[in-house]
C-alpha positions as CSV (number, residue, x, y, z in Angstrom):
1,M,-0.2,-0.1,0.1
2,W,1.1,3.5,-0.6
3,G,-0.1,6.4,1.8
4,C,-0.5,10.1,0.3
5,E,-2.8,12.7,0.7
6,S,-3.9,12.5,-3.0
7,L,-2.7,10.4,-6.0
8,A,-1.5,14.0,-7.5
9,L,0.8,13.8,-4.6
10,A,2.0,10.5,-4.8
11,S,5.8,11.2,-5.1
12,A,5.4,12.9,-1.5
13,G,4.1,9.3,-0.3
14,S,5.6,6.5,1.6
15,P,5.1,2.6,1.4
16,V,2.9,0.9,4.1
17,P,3.5,-2.6,4.8
18,V,0.2,-4.4,4.8
19,G,1.2,-8.3,4.7
20,L,1.5,-8.8,1.1
21,P,4.9,-9.8,-0.5
22,T,6.3,-7.9,-3.1
23,R,7.2,-9.3,-6.9
24,E,10.4,-10.0,-5.5
25,Q,9.0,-11.6,-2.0
26,S,6.6,-13.7,-4.0
27,A,9.6,-15.1,-6.6
28,V,11.0,-16.6,-3.3
29,V,8.0,-18.5,-2.2
30,S,5.8,-19.2,-5.2
31,P,6.3,-19.7,-9.0
32,A,3.4,-17.5,-9.8
33,A,3.8,-13.6,-9.5
34,P,1.2,-11.2,-7.9
35,E,-1.5,-9.6,-9.9
36,C,-4.2,-7.3,-9.4
37,V,-7.3,-8.9,-10.8
38,P,-10.8,-7.7,-9.6
39,Q,-13.2,-10.3,-8.2
40,D,-15.6,-9.8,-10.7
41,H,-13.4,-10.7,-13.6
42,T,-12.3,-13.7,-11.1
43,E,-15.9,-15.1,-10.9
44,R,-16.0,-15.3,-14.7
45,V,-13.2,-17.2,-15.1
46,L,-13.9,-19.4,-12.6
47,L,-17.7,-20.0,-13.5
48,D,-16.4,-20.7,-17.1
49,H,-13.8,-23.4,-15.7
50,A,-16.6,-24.8,-13.7
51,R,-19.1,-25.3,-16.4
52,S,-15.9,-26.8,-18.4
53,L,-15.9,-30.0,-16.4
54,G,-18.2,-32.9,-17.6
55,S,-19.1,-34.1,-13.7
56,V,-20.4,-30.3,-13.1
57,R,-23.9,-28.8,-13.7
58,V,-24.3,-25.1,-12.9
59,E,-27.6,-23.6,-11.9
60,L,-27.8,-20.0,-11.8
61,G,-31.2,-18.2,-10.6
62,T,-31.7,-20.9,-7.9
63,E,-32.2,-20.0,-4.1
64,V,-31.7,-22.6,-0.8
65,A,-35.0,-22.7,0.5
66,G,-34.0,-25.5,3.5
67,A,-31.4,-27.8,4.2
68,E,-31.1,-31.2,6.3
69,S,-27.8,-33.3,6.9
70,D,-27.2,-36.3,9.0
71,D,-24.5,-39.1,8.6
72,E,-26.0,-40.6,5.2
73,G,-26.0,-37.2,3.4
74,A,-27.8,-33.9,2.7
75,R,-30.7,-32.8,1.5
76,V,-31.3,-29.3,0.3
77,V,-34.5,-27.6,-1.0
78,L,-33.9,-25.4,-4.1
79,R,-36.6,-22.9,-5.2
80,D,-36.5,-21.6,-8.7
81,A,-36.1,-17.5,-7.9
82,A,-37.9,-16.4,-11.1
83,G,-40.9,-18.8,-10.9
84,G,-41.0,-19.9,-7.5
85,A,-40.7,-24.1,-8.2
86,S,-39.1,-25.9,-5.5
87,R,-37.3,-29.4,-5.8
88,V,-35.6,-31.7,-3.4
89,V,-31.8,-32.6,-4.3
90,G,-30.0,-35.3,-2.3
91,A,-26.0,-35.5,-2.3
92,R,-23.9,-37.7,0.0
93,Y,-22.4,-34.3,0.9
94,L,-22.9,-30.5,0.9
95,I,-21.1,-27.5,0.5
96,A,-22.3,-24.3,1.6
97,A,-20.4,-21.9,0.0
98,D,-23.1,-19.3,-0.1
99,G,-22.0,-16.2,1.9
100,A,-21.7,-14.4,4.9
101,H,-25.6,-14.9,4.8
102,S,-25.7,-18.5,4.3
103,A,-29.1,-20.0,4.1
104,V,-27.5,-23.5,4.3
105,R,-25.9,-22.5,7.5
106,D,-28.9,-21.0,9.0
107,A,-31.2,-23.8,8.0
108,L,-28.7,-26.4,9.7
109,G,-29.1,-24.4,12.7
110,I,-25.0,-23.4,13.0
111,A,-24.5,-20.1,14.9
112,V,-22.4,-17.4,14.4
113,H,-20.2,-15.2,17.3
114,G,-18.9,-11.9,16.8
115,P,-19.5,-8.7,16.0
116,G,-21.7,-8.1,12.6
117,R,-21.3,-4.7,12.4
118,F,-18.5,-2.9,13.9
119,M,-18.1,-0.2,10.4
120,D,-20.1,0.8,7.8
121,A,-18.5,1.8,4.2
122,A,-19.2,2.5,0.8
123,S,-17.7,2.2,-2.3
124,V,-17.5,3.5,-6.1
125,L,-16.7,1.9,-9.1
126,F,-15.5,4.2,-11.5
127,R,-13.4,5.0,-14.7
128,A,-11.1,7.7,-14.7
129,P,-7.2,7.8,-16.3
130,L,-5.2,8.1,-13.4
131,W,-2.3,5.8,-13.9
132,D,-0.6,9.3,-15.7
133,V,-1.4,10.9,-12.3
134,V,0.2,8.4,-10.2
135,G,3.6,8.1,-12.4
136,A,5.9,5.8,-11.2
137,H,4.3,4.9,-7.8
138,R,2.3,2.0,-9.2
139,Y,0.6,0.0,-6.0
140,G,-2.2,-2.3,-5.6
141,I,-3.7,0.2,-2.9
142,Y,-3.4,3.7,-2.1
143,D,-4.4,5.2,1.1
144,I,-5.6,8.5,0.8
145,G,-5.0,11.0,3.7
146,H,-6.8,14.1,2.7
147,P,-8.6,15.5,5.5
148,E,-11.7,16.3,3.5
149,A,-11.6,13.0,1.4
150,P,-10.1,10.1,3.6
151,G,-10.4,6.7,1.9
152,A,-8.9,3.9,-0.3
153,L,-8.2,4.3,-4.1
154,L,-7.6,0.6,-5.5
155,P,-7.0,-0.4,-9.4
156,A,-9.6,-2.7,-10.3
157,G,-8.2,-4.3,-13.4
158,R,-7.0,-3.4,-16.9
159,G,-6.9,0.5,-18.1
160,D,-8.7,3.4,-16.1
161,R,-10.9,1.1,-13.7
162,W,-11.0,2.0,-10.0
163,V,-12.8,1.8,-7.0
164,Y,-12.6,4.4,-4.2
165,G,-14.0,3.6,-0.9
166,V,-14.9,5.5,2.4
167,R,-15.7,4.2,5.6
168,W,-17.7,5.6,8.9
169,E,-18.7,4.6,12.4
170,P,-22.3,3.4,12.5
171,G,-24.8,5.7,12.9
172,T,-23.0,8.7,11.8
173,R,-23.6,8.5,8.1
174,K,-26.4,7.2,5.7
175,L,-25.3,5.3,2.4
176,E,-27.9,7.7,0.5
177,E,-25.6,10.8,1.4
178,F,-23.2,9.3,-1.0
179,T,-24.8,10.0,-4.6
180,E,-23.0,10.1,-7.5
181,Q,-22.3,14.2,-7.4
182,Q,-21.0,13.3,-4.0
183,F,-18.3,10.7,-4.9
184,A,-17.3,13.0,-8.1
185,G,-16.6,15.6,-5.6
186,L,-14.7,13.2,-3.1
187,L,-12.5,11.9,-6.1
188,R,-11.4,15.0,-7.2
189,L,-10.2,15.5,-3.8
190,A,-8.8,11.7,-3.3
191,T,-6.9,12.3,-6.6
192,G,-5.7,15.8,-6.6
193,V,-7.5,16.2,-10.1
194,A,-9.8,19.3,-10.0
195,D,-11.7,18.6,-13.2
196,L,-11.8,15.1,-12.9
197,Q,-14.9,13.7,-14.7
198,P,-15.1,9.9,-13.5
199,R,-17.4,7.6,-15.4
200,I,-19.0,6.0,-12.5
201,E,-20.6,2.5,-13.1
202,R,-21.9,1.6,-9.5
203,I,-22.1,2.8,-5.9
204,G,-22.6,0.2,-3.1
205,G,-22.5,-0.3,0.8
206,F,-21.3,-3.0,2.9
207,S,-20.6,-3.3,6.8
208,F,-17.4,-4.3,8.5
209,A,-17.8,-7.7,10.3
210,A,-15.7,-10.1,12.5
211,Q,-17.7,-13.5,12.7
212,L,-16.8,-17.2,13.1
213,A,-19.3,-19.9,12.6
214,E,-19.4,-22.2,15.9
215,R,-18.5,-25.2,13.7
216,F,-17.6,-25.6,10.2
217,R,-19.5,-29.3,9.8
218,S,-23.1,-30.6,10.5
219,S,-22.6,-34.2,9.3
220,S,-22.3,-34.7,5.7
221,S,-22.3,-30.8,5.3
222,F,-19.6,-28.5,5.6
223,L,-19.0,-24.5,5.6
224,V,-16.6,-22.8,3.3
225,G,-15.6,-19.2,2.8
226,D,-17.8,-16.6,4.3
227,A,-20.3,-18.8,5.3
228,A,-17.8,-20.3,8.1
229,H,-16.2,-16.9,8.5
230,R,-16.9,-13.5,7.9
231,V,-14.0,-11.0,7.9
232,S,-13.9,-7.2,7.3
233,P,-11.5,-5.8,4.3
234,R,-8.6,-5.2,6.5
235,G,-5.8,-7.2,5.3
236,G,-7.5,-8.4,2.2
237,T,-7.9,-12.1,3.5
238,G,-11.4,-13.0,2.6
239,M,-11.3,-14.1,-0.8
240,N,-7.7,-15.8,-0.2
241,T,-9.1,-17.6,3.0
242,A,-12.1,-19.3,1.2
243,I,-10.1,-20.3,-1.8
244,H,-7.9,-22.2,0.3
245,D,-10.9,-23.7,2.3
246,G,-12.2,-24.6,-1.1
247,F,-8.9,-26.1,-1.8
248,D,-8.6,-27.8,1.3
249,L,-12.1,-29.6,1.7
250,G,-11.9,-30.5,-2.0
251,W,-8.9,-32.6,-2.2
252,K,-10.0,-34.5,1.0
253,L,-13.5,-34.7,-0.4
254,A,-11.7,-36.4,-3.7
255,W,-10.0,-38.9,-1.6
256,V,-12.7,-39.9,0.2
257,L,-15.2,-40.2,-2.6
258,R,-12.6,-42.3,-4.8
259,G,-11.7,-44.7,-2.1
260,W,-8.2,-43.5,-1.4
261,A,-8.8,-42.6,2.3
262,G,-11.4,-43.4,4.7
263,P,-14.0,-40.7,5.8
264,E,-11.9,-39.8,8.8
265,L,-10.1,-37.8,6.7
266,L,-12.5,-35.4,6.7
267,D,-12.3,-34.2,10.4
268,S,-9.1,-32.7,9.5
269,Y,-11.1,-30.2,7.5
270,E,-12.1,-27.8,10.1
271,R,-9.3,-28.6,12.6
272,E,-6.7,-27.6,9.9
273,R,-8.9,-24.3,8.8
274,R,-10.1,-22.9,12.0
275,P,-6.6,-21.7,13.2
276,V,-6.0,-19.8,10.0
277,A,-9.8,-18.3,9.9
278,E,-9.1,-17.2,13.6
279,H,-5.9,-15.5,12.5
280,N,-7.5,-13.8,9.8
281,L,-10.5,-12.9,12.0
282,A,-8.6,-11.2,14.7
283,R,-6.5,-9.6,12.0
284,S,-9.5,-7.7,10.3
285,A,-11.0,-6.8,13.6
286,D,-8.0,-4.7,14.5
287,P,-8.3,-1.2,13.8
288,N,-4.4,-1.5,12.8
289,G,-5.1,-4.8,11.1
290,S,-3.8,-3.3,7.3
291,V,-0.6,-3.1,8.4
292,R,1.3,-6.0,9.0
293,D,4.8,-7.6,8.4
294,V,4.7,-9.6,5.4
295,G,7.0,-12.2,7.0
296,R,4.6,-12.8,9.9
297,E,1.4,-13.0,7.3
298,L,3.3,-15.6,4.7
299,R,3.8,-18.1,7.6
300,A,0.0,-17.8,8.4
301,D,-1.0,-18.0,4.8
302,L,1.8,-21.0,3.5
303,G,2.1,-23.0,7.1
304,D,4.2,-25.8,6.5
305,R,4.0,-26.3,3.0
306,V,7.2,-27.5,1.0
307,A,9.0,-24.6,-0.4
308,H,9.2,-23.4,-3.7
309,V,12.3,-24.1,-5.9
310,W,12.6,-24.0,-9.8
311,V,13.6,-27.6,-11.2
312,P,15.0,-28.2,-14.5
313,A,12.4,-29.9,-16.8
314,P,12.3,-30.8,-20.7
315,A,10.1,-27.6,-21.5
316,G,12.6,-25.2,-19.5
317,R,12.0,-25.6,-15.5
318,V,9.2,-26.0,-13.4
319,S,8.6,-25.6,-9.7
320,T,8.6,-28.2,-6.7
321,L,5.2,-26.8,-6.0
322,D,3.9,-28.1,-9.3
323,L,5.3,-31.1,-9.0
324,L,2.4,-31.9,-6.3
325,G,-0.3,-34.6,-7.7
326,D,-3.4,-35.2,-7.0
327,G,-2.5,-38.5,-4.2
328,L,0.7,-38.4,-2.2
329,T,4.2,-37.2,-3.3
330,L,7.2,-38.6,-2.3
331,F,10.3,-36.0,-2.7
332,T,13.7,-37.9,-2.8
333,G,16.9,-36.9,-3.4
334,P,19.3,-38.7,-6.2
335,Q,19.8,-41.6,-4.0
336,S,16.2,-42.8,-4.5
337,G,15.9,-46.8,-5.2
338,R,14.5,-48.2,-1.7
339,W,12.0,-45.1,-1.6
340,E,11.0,-45.9,-5.3
341,S,10.6,-49.5,-4.3
342,G,8.3,-48.6,-1.4
343,A,6.0,-46.1,-3.2
344,A,5.5,-48.8,-6.1
345,S,4.1,-51.5,-3.3
346,A,2.2,-48.8,-1.1
347,P,-0.9,-50.2,0.1
348,G,-4.3,-49.3,-0.6
349,S,-5.8,-47.2,-3.8
350,L,-4.1,-44.1,-3.3
351,P,-1.7,-42.9,-5.6
352,V,2.1,-42.4,-4.7
353,A,4.2,-40.4,-6.9
354,V,8.1,-39.9,-6.9
355,R,9.9,-37.0,-7.8
356,R,13.4,-37.5,-7.4
357,L,15.6,-34.2,-7.4
358,D,18.9,-33.1,-7.5
359,A,21.0,-33.0,-4.4
360,I,20.7,-29.0,-4.2
361,T,17.2,-28.8,-4.8
362,A,16.6,-31.9,-2.0
363,R,18.7,-29.9,0.5
364,A,16.5,-26.7,-0.1
365,L,13.1,-29.0,1.0
366,G,15.1,-30.5,4.1
367,I,15.9,-33.6,2.7
368,R,19.0,-35.3,3.8
369,I,21.4,-37.6,1.6
370,G,19.2,-40.8,1.4
371,G,16.2,-39.4,2.8
372,A,12.5,-38.3,1.6
373,L,9.6,-36.4,2.3
374,L,6.1,-37.5,1.6
375,A,3.6,-34.5,0.9
376,R,-0.2,-34.2,0.0
377,P,-1.6,-32.5,-2.6
378,D,-1.5,-29.1,-0.4
379,G,2.2,-29.4,0.1
380,A,1.7,-30.3,3.6
381,P,4.1,-33.0,4.6
382,T,3.1,-36.1,6.0
383,G,6.2,-38.2,6.5
384,W,9.8,-37.1,6.7
385,W,12.8,-39.1,6.9
386,S,16.7,-38.7,7.2
387,T,17.7,-41.4,5.8
388,S,16.7,-44.4,4.1
389,A,16.8,-47.2,6.6
390,D,13.5,-49.0,6.6
391,A,12.3,-47.0,3.6
392,V,9.5,-49.4,2.8
393,P,7.9,-50.3,5.9
394,A,8.3,-46.4,7.0
395,L,6.4,-45.2,3.9
396,H,4.0,-47.7,4.1
397,A,3.0,-46.7,7.8
398,A,2.9,-43.3,6.9
399,V,0.3,-44.1,4.1
400,R,-1.9,-45.9,6.1
401,S,-1.5,-43.3,9.0
402,I,-4.0,-40.5,6.9
403,G,-6.3,-43.1,6.2
404,A,-5.5,-44.4,2.8
405,L,-6.9,-48.1,3.4
406,A,-10.5,-47.0,2.6
407,A,-12.7,-49.9,3.7
408,R,-14.8,-49.6,0.2
409,T,-15.4,-47.0,-2.4
410,A,-17.6,-44.4,-2.3
411,Q,-19.9,-43.8,-5.1
412,A,-21.4,-40.3,-4.7
413,E,-22.7,-36.7,-5.6
414,L,-21.7,-34.1,-4.4
415,A,-23.9,-30.4,-4.3
416,V,-22.3,-27.0,-3.8
417,A,-24.5,-24.1,-2.7
């Protein structure tokens, strides 16, 4: 974030650490560079991808009118938002990804705790040629300190698309005050361009909240994203936490439904995700929660994920993170013979892919000569050995310990609300 009185005075401003890595810092921990992508664009990309999957059926204009869940499965009452017709859908598992005011969560009787409104805010989506005003100071957030127009300015995609937001204590102002004319005046002050003619596309309001569901699961149903934890915009962790929820629950459900693991694996979803949600919730409720050291926040975001290291590949290079598979991945050094034998004879149907690394890369992942590291699809280690002594029984025991020997392969459908 860049702090300045207005965009026109950006050269007199200063950087503010917000816990998000720079491009240089990102290159140390990830093969992907940071991007500034607006939510509406992200949602279109995700929707198109979901529709491209043969096993997925997407229904829009449909609302949840009721839900119930037990150990045998979930049943959801769906209602057409236009015509009002209802039907019941049954599924082995249900994922409630229906936001802060989750109808599924309410139907399942799961309470939420924490303040639901400790700050009100209004934002305006607009277009204006502001990059020439900013000049060389290119940042993802501009903290505007103008005494008559304090707020935040954020680029919202390519070109001249921006968002400007202001906030106030509940009861001191009303959203209706923020007309297009009012916002146009504030934007002239915030940008420092006296004759700015912004093209306003949308004005909206929202409230800051910091709420946590008392549990993330009710038998066969799971809460993810804002349905499980509602955070304020401070720190920008809301969507990131939700996406990580979805990935964590997604691979675990896939393992269970494919018969790669027993249903006890699903118990680890809340156990592993709740501490992260609690950390981000506390940060979002802190008045200074936007200001954080990047080192501390990266540790909270990445957890114990294996390190990103570039590895030579036929097409050029690939990250160790991209070597992770849908099953288990066994990283070894050059001396991998015993470990490859153990992986080939692993019990159950859970795949164990072996990735043999050069000595330097193996050392970067903490693998000693003759040792190995076993990782899940999210990169979290599930086994770590310093030598190849007893490699086969050690690896087999680790595979069993995560419930890979399912009693039977489950055949089921999955519903996401």
